[in-house]
C-alpha positions as CSV (number, residue, x, y, z in Angstrom):
1,X,62.1,64.5,129.8
2,X,62.4,68.2,129.1
3,X,65.9,69.2,128.2
4,X,67.8,72.4,129.2
5,X,71.3,73.7,128.5
6,X,72.8,72.0,131.6
7,X,71.1,68.7,130.7
8,X,72.2,69.0,127.1
9,X,75.8,69.6,128.2
10,X,75.8,66.8,130.7
11,X,74.2,64.4,128.2
12,X,76.7,65.2,125.5
13,X,79.7,64.8,127.9
14,X,78.4,61.5,129.2
15,X,78.0,60.2,125.7
16,X,81.4,61.6,124.5
17,X,83.2,61.2,127.7
18,X,86.7,60.7,126.3
19,X,86.4,63.7,124.1
20,X,85.2,65.8,127.0
21,X,88.0,64.7,129.3
22,X,90.8,65.0,126.8
23,X,89.4,68.3,125.5
24,X,89.5,69.6,129.1
25,X,93.1,68.5,129.6
26,X,94.1,70.0,126.3
27,X,92.4,73.3,127.2
28,X,94.1,73.5,130.6
29,X,97.6,72.7,129.1
30,X,97.2,75.1,126.2
31,X,96.0,77.9,128.5
32,X,98.8,77.4,130.9
33,X,101.5,77.2,128.2
34,X,100.1,80.3,126.5
35,X,100.1,82.2,129.8
36,X,103.7,81.2,130.6
37,X,104.8,82.2,127.1
38,X,103.3,85.7,127.1
39,X,104.0,86.4,130.8
40,X,101.8,88.5,133.2
41,X,101.9,92.3,133.1
42,X,101.6,93.9,136.5
43,X,100.4,97.4,137.4
44,X,102.8,100.3,137.4
45,X,103.0,102.5,140.5
46,X,100.8,105.2,139.1
47,X,98.2,102.7,138.0
48,X,97.5,101.6,141.5
49,X,96.1,104.8,142.8
50,X,93.6,107.5,141.8
51,X,93.3,111.3,141.5
52,X,96.1,113.8,141.8
53,X,98.4,111.4,143.8
54,X,98.3,109.0,140.9
55,X,99.0,111.9,138.5
56,X,102.1,112.7,140.5
57,X,103.3,109.1,140.3
58,X,102.6,109.1,136.5
59,X,104.8,112.2,136.0
60,X,107.7,110.4,137.8
61,X,107.1,107.3,135.7
62,X,106.8,109.0,132.4
63,X,110.0,111.1,133.2
64,X,111.9,107.8,133.6
65,X,112.9,108.7,137.1
66,X,114.1,105.7,138.9
67,X,114.4,106.7,142.6
68,X,117.0,104.7,144.3
69,X,116.1,103.0,147.6
70,X,116.7,105.3,150.6
71,X,117.4,103.5,153.9
72,X,117.2,104.9,157.4
73,X,119.0,103.4,160.4
74,X,117.5,104.5,163.8
75,X,119.9,104.4,166.8
76,X,118.1,104.7,170.2
77,X,120.0,105.1,173.5
78,X,120.1,107.1,176.7
79,X,119.9,110.8,176.3
80,X,123.3,112.2,175.3
81,X,125.1,109.0,176.3
82,X,128.5,108.3,174.6
83,X,127.3,104.8,173.8
84,X,124.8,106.4,171.3
85,X,127.5,108.4,169.6
86,X,129.7,105.3,169.3
87,X,126.9,103.3,167.8
88,X,126.1,106.0,165.3
89,X,129.8,106.1,164.3
90,X,129.9,102.4,164.0
91,X,126.8,102.4,161.7
92,X,128.3,105.0,159.5
93,X,131.7,103.2,159.2
94,X,130.2,99.8,158.7
95,X,127.7,100.7,156.0
96,X,130.3,102.8,154.1
97,X,132.8,100.0,154.2
98,X,130.4,97.7,152.3
99,X,130.8,99.9,149.2
100,X,127.1,99.3,148.5
101,X,125.8,102.8,149.5
102,X,125.9,106.4,148.2
103,X,124.8,109.7,149.6
104,X,125.6,109.2,153.3
105,X,123.9,112.2,154.8
106,X,124.6,114.1,158.0
107,X,123.1,112.6,161.2
108,X,119.8,113.9,162.4
109,X,119.1,114.1,166.1
110,X,115.6,114.0,167.6
111,X,114.5,116.7,170.0
112,X,114.7,114.2,172.9
113,X,118.3,113.5,172.0
114,X,117.7,109.8,172.5
115,X,117.2,109.0,168.8
116,X,119.6,109.6,166.0
117,X,119.0,108.6,162.3
118,X,121.7,107.8,159.7
119,X,120.3,108.0,156.2
120,X,121.9,106.8,152.9
121,X,121.0,105.5,149.5
122,X,121.6,102.0,148.2
123,X,123.6,101.6,145.0
124,X,121.5,100.2,142.2
125,X,122.8,96.7,141.4
126,X,123.5,96.0,137.7
127,X,121.6,93.1,136.1
128,X,122.8,89.8,137.5
129,X,124.7,91.5,140.4
130,X,123.9,90.6,144.0
131,X,121.4,92.7,145.9
132,X,123.2,95.3,148.0
133,X,120.7,95.1,150.9
134,X,121.9,91.9,152.6
135,X,125.5,93.4,152.9
136,X,124.1,96.6,154.4
137,X,121.9,94.7,156.8
138,X,124.8,92.7,158.0
139,X,126.8,95.9,158.5
140,X,124.0,97.3,160.6
141,X,123.7,94.1,162.5
142,X,127.4,94.1,163.3
143,X,127.0,97.6,164.7
144,X,124.2,96.3,167.0
145,X,126.3,93.4,168.2
146,X,129.3,95.7,169.0
147,X,127.0,98.2,170.8
148,X,124.6,96.1,172.9
149,X,123.6,99.0,175.2
150,X,121.7,100.8,172.4
151,X,118.9,99.7,170.0
152,X,119.6,99.8,166.3
153,X,116.9,99.3,163.7
154,X,116.8,99.7,159.9
155,X,113.9,100.8,157.7
156,X,113.5,101.9,154.1
157,X,112.0,101.1,150.8
158,X,114.4,98.2,150.1
159,X,113.9,96.8,153.6
160,X,110.2,96.9,153.4
161,X,110.1,95.4,149.9
162,X,112.4,92.5,151.0
163,X,110.1,91.8,154.0
164,X,107.0,91.8,151.9
165,X,108.5,89.6,149.2
166,X,109.7,87.1,151.8
167,X,106.5,87.1,153.8
168,X,104.2,86.9,150.9
169,X,106.2,84.2,149.2
170,X,106.1,82.0,152.3
171,X,102.5,82.8,153.1
172,X,101.1,82.0,149.7
173,X,103.1,78.9,149.4
174,X,101.8,77.7,152.7
175,X,98.2,78.8,151.7
176,X,98.4,76.8,148.5
177,X,99.9,73.8,150.2
178,X,97.2,73.9,152.9
179,X,94.1,74.7,150.9
180,X,94.1,71.7,148.6
181,X,94.7,68.9,151.3
182,X,92.2,70.6,153.5
183,X,89.5,70.6,150.9
184,X,90.2,67.0,150.1
185,X,89.9,66.1,153.8
186,X,86.6,67.8,154.1
187,X,85.2,66.1,151.0
188,X,86.5,62.8,152.2
189,X,84.4,63.2,155.3
190,X,81.5,64.3,153.1
191,X,81.6,61.5,150.5
192,X,83.4,58.7,152.4
193,X,85.4,57.8,149.3
194,X,88.9,59.1,148.3
195,X,88.3,59.4,144.6
196,X,85.0,61.1,145.0
197,X,86.7,63.6,147.3
198,X,89.6,64.2,145.0
199,X,87.6,64.8,141.8
200,X,86.2,68.2,142.8
201,X,89.5,69.5,144.0
202,X,91.3,68.4,140.9
203,X,88.7,70.0,138.7
204,X,88.8,73.2,140.7
205,X,92.6,73.4,140.7
206,X,92.9,72.7,136.9
207,X,90.3,75.5,136.4
208,X,92.6,77.8,138.4
209,X,95.6,76.8,136.3
210,X,93.7,77.4,133.0
211,X,92.4,80.7,134.4
212,X,95.9,81.8,135.4
213,X,97.1,81.3,131.8
214,X,94.2,83.3,130.3
215,X,94.7,86.0,133.0
216,X,98.3,86.4,131.9
217,X,97.1,87.0,128.3
218,X,94.4,89.4,129.5
219,X,96.8,91.3,131.7
220,X,98.4,92.8,128.7
221,X,95.2,94.7,128.2
222,X,94.2,95.1,131.9
223,X,97.3,95.2,134.1
224,X,96.9,93.3,137.3
225,X,98.2,93.6,140.9
226,X,100.6,91.0,142.3
227,X,97.9,89.7,144.7
228,X,95.4,88.9,141.8
229,X,96.6,85.3,141.4
230,X,96.1,84.7,145.1
231,X,92.6,86.1,145.0
232,X,91.9,83.9,141.9
233,X,93.1,80.8,143.8
234,X,90.8,81.6,146.7
235,X,87.8,82.1,144.4
236,X,88.6,79.1,142.2
237,X,88.9,76.6,145.0
238,X,85.8,78.0,146.7
239,X,83.4,78.0,143.8
240,X,85.0,75.1,141.8
241,X,84.7,72.6,144.7
242,X,81.2,73.8,145.6
243,X,79.9,73.4,142.0
244,X,81.2,69.9,141.8
245,X,79.9,69.1,145.2
246,X,76.4,70.1,144.3
247,X,76.5,68.0,141.2
248,X,78.0,64.9,142.8
249,X,75.5,65.1,145.8
250,X,72.5,65.1,143.5
251,X,73.8,62.2,141.4
252,X,74.5,60.1,144.5
253,X,71.1,61.0,145.9
254,X,69.4,59.7,142.8
255,X,71.4,56.5,142.8
256,X,70.3,55.8,146.3
257,X,66.7,56.2,145.1
258,X,67.2,53.3,142.8
259,X,67.9,55.2,139.5
260,X,70.4,53.7,137.1
261,X,73.6,55.5,136.4
262,X,72.5,57.2,133.2
263,X,69.2,58.4,134.7
264,X,70.9,59.7,137.9
265,X,73.4,61.6,135.8
266,X,70.7,63.1,133.6
267,X,68.7,64.3,136.7
268,X,71.8,65.7,138.3
269,X,72.6,67.6,135.1
270,X,69.1,68.9,134.7
271,X,68.7,70.1,138.3
272,X,72.0,70.7,140.1
273,X,73.7,71.4,136.8
274,X,71.2,74.1,136.0
275,X,71.7,75.6,139.5
276,X,75.4,75.6,138.9
277,X,74.9,77.5,135.6
278,X,72.6,80.1,137.2
279,X,74.9,80.5,140.2
280,X,78.0,80.8,138.0
281,X,76.4,83.4,135.8
282,X,75.2,85.4,138.8
283,X,78.7,85.3,140.4
284,X,80.3,86.5,137.1
285,X,77.8,89.3,136.7
286,X,78.3,90.4,140.3
287,X,82.1,90.4,139.7
288,X,81.7,92.5,136.6
289,X,80.4,95.3,138.9
290,X,84.0,95.9,139.9
291,X,84.6,97.4,136.4
292,X,82.5,100.4,137.6
293,X,84.9,101.2,140.4
294,X,87.2,103.3,138.2
295,X,90.2,101.6,139.8
296,X,92.5,99.3,137.8
297,X,93.0,97.0,140.9
298,X,89.3,96.1,140.9
299,X,89.3,95.7,137.1
300,X,92.1,93.1,137.4
301,X,90.2,91.3,140.2
302,X,87.1,91.3,138.0
303,X,88.9,89.8,135.1
304,X,90.6,87.1,137.3
305,X,87.4,86.1,139.2
306,X,85.2,86.0,136.1
307,X,87.7,83.8,134.3
308,X,88.1,81.3,137.1
309,X,84.4,81.1,137.9
310,X,83.5,80.7,134.3
311,X,86.0,77.9,133.7
312,X,85.1,76.2,137.0
313,X,81.4,76.4,136.1
314,X,81.9,74.9,132.6
315,X,84.1,72.2,134.0
316,X,81.4,71.2,136.5
317,X,78.7,70.7,133.8
318,X,80.9,69.1,131.2
319,X,84.0,67.2,132.3
320,X,82.5,66.2,135.7
321,X,79.6,64.2,134.2
322,X,82.0,62.8,131.6
323,X,84.3,61.5,134.5
324,X,81.3,60.2,136.4
325,X,80.1,58.3,133.4
326,X,83.6,57.0,132.6
327,X,84.3,55.9,136.2
328,X,80.9,54.5,137.1
329,X,81.0,52.8,140.4
330,X,84.8,53.1,140.5
331,X,84.2,56.6,141.8
332,X,83.9,54.8,145.2
333,X,87.6,53.8,145.1
334,X,89.2,54.5,148.4
335,X,86.0,54.1,150.3
336,X,86.2,54.6,154.1
337,X,83.8,53.7,156.8
338,X,82.5,56.8,158.7
339,X,79.7,57.2,161.2
340,X,76.5,57.9,159.4
341,X,76.2,61.3,161.0
342,X,79.3,62.6,159.2
343,X,78.1,61.7,155.7
344,X,77.1,64.9,154.0
345,X,75.9,63.0,151.0
346,X,73.2,61.3,152.9
347,X,72.2,64.2,155.1
348,X,72.8,62.2,158.2
349,X,72.8,63.9,161.5
350,X,73.4,67.2,159.8
351,X,70.0,67.0,158.2
352,X,68.7,65.7,161.5
353,X,70.1,68.7,163.3
354,X,68.7,71.0,160.6
355,X,65.4,69.2,160.9
356,X,65.3,69.7,164.6
357,X,66.1,73.4,164.2
358,X,63.5,73.8,161.4
359,X,60.6,72.5,163.6
360,X,60.4,75.6,165.9
361,X,61.4,77.9,162.9
362,X,58.5,76.7,160.8
363,X,56.2,76.5,163.8
364,X,56.9,80.1,164.9
365,X,58.3,81.8,161.8
366,X,57.6,85.3,163.0
367,X,59.6,84.9,166.1
368,X,62.4,83.1,164.3
369,X,62.6,85.8,161.6
370,X,62.7,88.6,164.2
371,X,65.4,86.9,166.4
372,X,67.6,86.0,163.4
373,X,67.3,89.4,161.8
374,X,68.0,91.1,165.1
375,X,71.1,89.0,165.5
376,X,72.4,90.0,162.1
377,X,71.6,93.7,162.7
378,X,73.4,93.5,166.0
379,X,76.5,92.1,164.3
380,X,76.2,94.7,161.6
381,X,76.0,97.7,164.1
382,X,79.8,98.4,164.3
383,X,79.9,98.8,160.5
384,X,78.2,102.2,161.0
385,X,81.5,103.6,162.2
386,X,83.6,101.9,159.4
387,X,86.8,103.7,158.5
388,X,88.9,102.8,155.5
389,X,92.5,103.8,154.6
390,X,95.6,102.6,152.9
391,X,97.2,100.9,155.8
392,X,100.8,101.9,156.7
393,X,103.7,99.7,157.2
394,X,103.2,99.5,160.9
395,X,99.5,98.5,160.4
396,X,100.2,95.9,157.7
397,X,103.1,94.1,159.3
398,X,102.6,92.1,162.5
399,X,103.5,94.3,165.5
400,X,106.1,91.8,166.7
401,X,108.3,92.2,163.6
402,X,111.5,94.2,164.0
403,X,110.8,96.3,160.9
404,X,107.4,97.3,162.3
405,X,108.9,98.3,165.7
406,X,111.5,100.4,163.9
407,X,108.9,102.1,161.8
408,X,106.8,103.0,164.8
409,X,109.7,104.3,166.8
410,X,111.0,106.3,163.8
411,X,107.6,107.9,163.3
412,X,107.4,108.7,167.0
413,X,110.8,110.3,167.2
414,X,110.7,112.0,163.7
415,X,107.0,112.6,162.9
416,X,106.3,112.4,159.2
417,X,109.8,111.2,158.3
418,X,109.0,107.6,157.2
419,X,106.1,108.6,154.9
420,X,106.3,112.3,153.9
421,X,104.1,114.0,151.4
422,X,105.8,114.3,148.1
423,X,105.1,117.4,145.9
424,X,106.0,116.6,142.3
425,X,106.7,119.7,140.3
426,X,106.7,119.4,136.5
427,X,107.8,122.6,134.7
428,X,109.0,123.6,131.2
429,X,112.3,124.7,132.8
430,X,112.8,123.4,136.4
431,X,115.7,125.9,136.8
432,X,113.7,128.9,135.8
433,X,114.0,131.7,138.5
434,X,110.2,131.8,139.2
435,X,110.2,128.0,139.7
436,X,113.1,128.1,142.1
437,X,111.5,131.0,144.0
438,X,108.2,129.1,144.2
439,X,110.0,126.1,145.7
440,X,111.8,128.2,148.2
441,X,108.5,129.9,149.1
442,X,106.8,126.5,149.6
443,X,109.5,125.4,152.0
444,X,109.2,128.6,154.0
445,X,105.4,128.6,154.2
446,X,105.3,124.9,155.0
447,X,107.6,125.3,158.0
448,X,105.9,128.5,159.1
449,X,102.5,126.7,159.1
450,X,103.5,124.6,162.1
451,X,101.9,121.6,160.4
452,X,105.0,120.3,158.6
453,X,108.3,119.2,160.0
454,X,111.9,119.7,158.9
455,X,113.9,118.7,157.0
456,X,112.1,119.4,153.8
457,X,114.2,117.9,151.0
458,X,114.2,118.9,147.4
459,X,115.5,116.6,144.6
460,X,115.8,118.1,141.1
461,X,115.8,115.9,138.0
462,X,117.0,118.5,135.4
463,X,116.8,116.2,132.4
464,X,113.1,115.6,133.0
465,X,112.4,119.1,134.3
466,X,110.9,117.6,137.4
467,X,111.5,118.3,141.1
468,X,110.4,116.2,144.1
469,X,109.8,118.0,147.4
470,X,109.5,115.7,150.4
471,X,107.5,117.4,153.2
472,X,107.2,115.5,156.5
473,X,103.7,116.0,157.9
474,X,103.0,116.5,161.5
475,X,101.2,113.7,163.3
476,X,101.6,110.0,163.0
477,X,101.0,109.9,159.3
478,X,97.4,108.7,159.4
479,X,95.7,110.7,162.2
480,X,93.6,113.8,162.1
481,X,96.7,116.0,162.6
482,X,98.4,114.5,159.5
483,X,95.1,114.8,157.5
484,X,94.8,118.4,158.3
485,X,98.4,119.1,157.4
486,X,97.9,117.4,154.0
487,X,94.8,119.4,153.4
488,X,96.7,122.6,154.2
489,X,99.6,121.6,151.9
490,X,97.3,120.7,149.1
491,X,94.6,123.3,149.5
492,X,96.7,126.4,150.4
493,X,100.4,126.1,150.3
494,X,101.0,124.3,147.0
495,X,98.4,126.3,145.0
496,X,99.8,129.6,146.2
497,X,103.5,128.7,145.6
498,X,104.6,126.1,143.0
499,X,101.1,125.6,141.8
500,X,101.2,129.0,140.2
501,X,104.1,128.3,137.9
502,X,104.0,124.5,137.3
503,X,101.9,121.4,137.5
504,X,102.4,120.3,141.2
505,X,100.3,117.3,142.3
506,X,101.0,115.8,145.8
507,X,101.6,112.1,146.4
508,X,102.7,110.1,149.4
509,X,101.0,107.5,151.5
510,X,98.4,109.7,153.1
511,X,97.7,111.5,149.8
512,X,97.3,108.1,148.0
513,X,94.9,106.9,150.7
514,X,92.9,110.1,150.6
515,X,92.5,110.0,146.8
516,X,91.8,106.2,146.8
517,X,89.0,106.5,149.4
518,X,87.5,109.4,147.5
519,X,87.3,107.4,144.3
520,X,85.8,104.4,146.2
521,X,83.2,106.6,147.8
522,X,82.3,108.0,144.3
523,X,82.1,104.4,142.8
524,X,80.5,102.4,145.6
525,X,76.9,103.5,144.9
526,X,77.0,102.6,141.2
527,X,78.7,99.3,142.0
528,X,76.2,98.4,144.7
529,X,73.2,99.3,142.5
530,X,74.5,97.4,139.5
531,X,75.2,94.2,141.5
532,X,71.8,94.3,143.2
533,X,69.9,95.1,140.1
534,X,71.4,92.3,138.0
535,X,71.1,89.8,140.8
536,X,67.4,90.8,141.1
537,X,66.8,90.3,137.4
538,X,68.6,86.9,137.3
539,X,66.6,85.6,140.3
540,X,63.4,87.0,138.8
541,X,63.9,85.1,135.5
542,X,65.1,81.9,137.2
543,X,62.4,81.7,139.8
544,X,59.6,83.7,138.1
545,X,58.9,85.5,141.4
546,X,59.4,89.1,142.4
547,X,59.2,88.2,146.1
548,X,62.0,85.6,145.8
549,X,64.2,88.0,144.0
550,X,63.6,90.8,146.6
551,X,64.2,88.3,149.4
552,X,67.5,87.2,147.9
553,X,68.7,90.9,147.8
554,X,67.5,91.5,151.4
555,X,69.2,88.4,152.8
556,X,72.4,89.1,151.0
557,X,72.5,92.6,152.3
558,X,72.0,91.4,155.8
559,X,74.9,88.8,155.4
560,X,77.2,91.5,154.0
561,X,76.3,94.0,156.7
562,X,77.0,91.5,159.5
563,X,80.3,90.6,157.9
564,X,81.2,94.3,157.8
565,X,80.3,94.7,161.4
566,X,82.5,91.8,162.5
567,X,85.4,93.1,160.4
568,X,85.1,96.6,161.9
569,X,84.9,95.2,165.4
570,X,88.0,93.0,165.0
571,X,90.3,95.0,162.8
572,X,89.3,98.6,163.5
573,X,88.3,98.4,167.1
574,X,90.5,95.5,168.0
575,X,87.8,93.4,169.7
576,X,89.2,89.9,169.8
577,X,92.0,90.7,167.4
578,X,94.4,88.4,169.3
579,X,92.2,85.4,168.3
580,X,93.3,85.9,164.6
581,X,96.9,86.7,165.6
582,X,96.9,90.4,164.9
583,X,96.4,93.9,166.4
584,X,93.6,96.2,165.5
585,X,94.8,98.5,162.7
586,X,92.2,101.2,163.4
587,X,90.8,101.0,159.8
588,X,90.0,98.5,157.1
589,X,92.3,98.4,154.0
590,X,90.7,100.6,151.3
591,X,89.9,98.0,148.8
592,X,88.5,95.4,151.2
593,X,84.9,96.5,151.7
594,X,84.0,96.9,148.1
595,X,85.7,93.6,147.1
596,X,84.0,91.7,150.0
597,X,80.6,93.1,149.0
598,X,80.9,91.9,145.4
599,X,82.4,88.5,146.3
600,X,79.8,87.8,149.0
601,X,76.9,88.9,146.8
602,X,78.0,86.5,144.2
603,X,79.0,83.6,146.4
604,X,75.8,83.7,148.5
605,X,74.0,82.8,145.3
606,X,75.6,79.4,145.5
607,X,73.5,78.5,148.5
608,X,70.5,80.6,147.7
609,X,70.0,79.2,144.2
610,X,70.6,75.6,145.3
611,X,68.3,75.7,148.4
612,X,65.5,77.7,146.8
613,X,65.6,75.5,143.7
614,X,65.0,72.4,145.9
615,X,62.2,74.3,147.6
616,X,60.6,75.2,144.3
617,X,61.1,71.6,143.0
618,X,59.1,70.3,146.0
619,X,56.4,72.9,145.6
620,X,56.1,72.0,141.9
621,X,55.4,68.5,143.0
622,X,52.3,69.8,144.9
623,X,53.6,70.4,148.4
624,X,52.4,73.6,150.2
625,X,55.0,76.3,150.9
626,X,55.8,75.3,154.5
627,X,56.3,71.6,153.7
628,X,58.3,72.5,150.5
629,X,60.5,74.8,152.6
630,X,61.1,72.0,155.1
631,X,61.9,69.4,152.5
632,X,64.1,71.7,150.4
633,X,66.2,72.8,153.4
634,X,66.6,69.3,154.8
635,X,67.5,67.9,151.4
636,X,70.3,70.4,150.9
637,X,71.5,70.5,154.5
638,X,74.4,68.1,154.2
639,X,75.8,69.5,150.9
640,X,75.4,73.1,152.0
641,X,77.2,72.3,155.2
642,X,80.0,70.6,153.4
643,X,80.2,73.4,150.8
644,X,80.2,76.1,153.5
645,X,82.9,74.3,155.5
646,X,85.1,74.2,152.5
647,X,84.6,77.9,151.7
648,X,85.2,78.8,155.4
649,X,88.3,76.7,155.6
650,X,89.7,78.2,152.3
651,X,89.0,81.7,153.3
652,X,90.2,81.2,156.9
653,X,93.6,80.1,155.5
654,X,94.0,83.7,154.2
655,X,93.2,84.9,157.7
656,X,96.4,83.3,158.9
657,X,98.7,85.2,156.5
658,X,101.0,87.8,157.8
659,X,99.6,90.8,156.0
660,X,96.8,92.7,157.7
661,X,94.7,93.2,154.5
662,X,94.7,89.5,153.7
663,X,93.7,88.8,157.3
664,X,90.8,91.1,156.9
665,X,89.8,89.6,153.6
666,X,90.0,86.0,154.9
667,X,88.2,86.6,158.2
668,X,85.5,88.8,156.5
669,X,84.7,86.2,153.9
670,X,84.9,83.2,156.3
671,X,82.5,85.0,158.8
672,X,80.1,86.0,156.1
673,X,79.9,82.4,154.7
674,X,79.4,81.0,158.2
675,X,76.6,83.5,158.8
676,X,75.0,82.9,155.4
677,X,75.1,79.1,155.7
678,X,73.7,79.0,159.3
679,X,71.7,81.9,160.4
680,X,70.4,82.9,157.0
681,X,69.9,79.5,155.2
682,X,68.7,77.5,158.2
683,X,66.6,80.1,160.1
684,X,65.9,83.4,158.4
685,X,65.3,82.1,154.8
686,X,62.8,79.4,155.8
687,X,61.2,81.7,158.4
688,X,60.7,84.4,155.8
689,X,59.3,82.0,153.2
690,X,57.0,80.4,155.7
691,X,55.6,83.8,156.7
692,X,55.1,84.8,153.1
693,X,53.4,81.5,152.1
694,X,51.9,81.7,148.6
695,X,53.1,85.2,148.2
696,X,56.6,83.8,147.7
697,X,55.7,82.9,144.1
698,X,54.0,86.2,143.2
699,X,54.6,87.4,139.6
700,X,52.7,90.3,138.1
701,X,50.6,89.5,135.0
702,X,52.6,91.9,132.9
703,X,55.7,89.8,133.6
704,X,54.0,86.6,132.4
705,X,56.2,86.6,129.3
706,X,59.2,85.6,131.3
707,X,60.4,82.1,130.3
708,X,59.2,79.2,132.5
709,X,62.0,77.3,134.1
710,X,61.3,73.8,135.4
711,X,63.1,73.1,138.7
712,X,62.5,69.3,138.6
713,X,62.7,66.5,136.0
714,X,59.8,64.2,135.4
715,X,61.8,61.0,135.2
716,X,59.8,57.8,135.2
717,X,60.2,55.6,138.1
718,X,61.8,52.1,137.6
719,X,59.2,49.5,136.6
720,X,60.2,47.3,139.5
721,X,61.7,48.5,142.7
722,X,65.3,47.4,142.4
723,X,67.5,46.8,145.4
724,X,69.3,50.0,146.6
725,X,72.6,50.6,144.9
726,X,75.3,50.3,147.5
727,X,76.6,53.9,147.3
728,X,77.5,55.6,150.5
């Protein structure tokens, strides 16, 4: 029997099973302890953006300026009503009585005289002292209770941070508590035995723990975002469970054919194990494309996903065969009786349904290919109008939340106030006459332009020779009016005033979003080309076919485009947004499209490599292409369905989180996997391969030097036909 790397790893693990299992546990423990000891380093504010806005944040960071949290209380009542004045007075008195604030500023009244804002700064709490925000929120709440005829809401940096910390903590705890039991439940249905269902989840979760420890170490070189661990959990469960599922399915299949335990394990290692290695390498290479983005966020995502995929892949081809060899038939502990149609391991009705669908597909492959491709293109159509942006508070937070309502009302009554542009002036001497004159000229020209609103506030940090000029932009903060105002500020007013005497980059939410999108547009072509080129080369080497490699690229692009279209339809245009418990934000979060492309291009290789490997295996046994396609798709139908269900369920959990960007990520990935595992793998792939026939395996002569990869193992049949092994 010809050996390969996966077979060698599986064979060694099966022979040295205790060493493999204990070695894995020791590795997980050491990695986790090491990560906890060194701690994880997160990104600084200026490392999260790009361009001139990031430069502005870097100036503030390097100057050691610690801006205290500024809070705004919005009081809304009838025009000129005395109740409004009493409520404002109550707010001022209550918050001042807490002793937790400074810099209580004069009231600002909106033009409609229905809205009044009270602004102040929270005192910075010493280390170990209570957070001042709860006391201030209680004071504002008391003012609301004492003045029920008006509406009082609070918004600010501290308020927003507190909401995000609370929501994210609860959301991710719920996601982690839900994802693992859900995966076990799906695998229990797939395998019909509790231990067989638990093994893949345990291995995937331990891979996540080990990767988390190594990520903490790596974060000292590549700083990561707070969300990176959650993304790593999502990826770790998705690929880790899938890899184990592929391996287990093939081992059980060979046992049902009458193979003994050792032979079944050897065949699973040489076939599914090899597919796992190829899939894992492809996913990791695809993820490495994020290093070309030029953004630290994506570099952190790349490090995290590469680590967890690599560890999950290695665990699947080492510790899993060791455990299967150690447990033997005990892997069936906790066996339950389920109707045959639900048993993914046998194929059951799932394979029967797939077989029923395959008959017309293979009989009329041209029609099937046109219809399925047309469906994907129709789903992809909305993506032509895709808009990306750094979503504002009102877009990220569910619309029913009080903080979101306050933010929206505050922005309506005082345009630009919640998220002003911030001109950061760095000079040799911030008090120099020419610098002061330039700042004054900037204020005058900004107000005279009609595109900026009052008040324009200037904060001078003399020790650092830095000044911050907050300029409220006209418009809603993210519309065309605000974008034009920012362009005027950056392109004309700043260069002709403070820009002549000092370094004066502009930051703020809109500036950050504009620069971030510009960097992504610059990086997206290199990332796309890199991922597609490397995927093509890996498929070419593994299958020794130019056509198979090109087909993989085309099918993946269709899947990604369809997912983009669904995301734009739901989250940008708001079509069916209530079905996922949100409201259309009018744009996709800036980092989502690129990340989704890289992840989907990698993950789709799970199914593609697994299915096409079985097709190639059947063809190598002498079947023609059409029959090989039918056999390969039917043989993998059950396990692909189970793997897809697990991925969809895992990603869908993220679609239930409070934050809009995680909803977009979860729904986008879940929809893409659903499309990939159904329309693409059951209809479009077999139709395309049936149409191409022998051309599927075309390899130019000048590429004949490529290594030959066997997709099946010539294992001798048993001398006498033994009775079937009673494995479900």
